[in-house]
N, C-alpha and C positions, 0 to 999 in steps of 0.2 A: 622196100617200108612203105606201109602206107599209116597215114598220121592225119588224124584230124584235130583240129584245133576250133573248137566250141564256148560257148558261152556259158555259163550258170549264176544268171544275175547279170551283175559285172567283172566277177570272175572268171578269165579266162582258165581253161581246162586245155588237157592234150590226153589223146587216146592216142596210142603206136600200137600197131597191124605189124603182124607176117607178109600178110596179103588181105584185097580187098576178101579172100573168101570168111579169115578168118573172122573178118567184121563180122560180114553176113549173118555167118552159122551164132556169135556167142550174141549177137541184137533177137533169134530166134527163141532162144534159153526163156523158162520162166520165168527171170527175173534179168532184162537186158544190160549189158554193160554203162548202154546211157538212155536216155528216157527220150524221144521222138519231135518234141520240141526245141529243143534248144536253140536258140542259132550260131549259125553255124560262120565264124574264123575265115580259115584254109580248111581246104581237104588235099594232100599230098600224095600220089604215089611216087617211090622214085626218086624223091627229089622236086619232080614239078608235080602242076597243078594238074585236079583228076580229067583227064578230056573229055567233053562232051557233059562236066556236068555241071548244071547253072543255077540248085538248086540254093537253099538257102537256111535248107534246116535238117537234122539228125534225122528225122523220119523223112526226106525228101530225098536226102543222101540213099538213104536203105530201100526203098523204091527205089530210084536207080539204078542201085550194083543187081538186086533183085532181076530187075527187067531186064540188063545189060548180059547177068546171070547167061541165060537162058539161049540164049542168042549165037 
């Protein structure tokens, strides 16, 4: 499971995906699941912090995953 916890204003929201590829694909749709400026609380993959990610926004998360997907 890939779980993203982020803030919309002061409200904590959660998105859950089967993996990082599903999140990247959904963010590339005409209407993405989440805007790229939301502040992150946590990002976990299989119950652990996402390795190597130090960003603070959903946009930075998308860029990180896209860059690492091609490696």
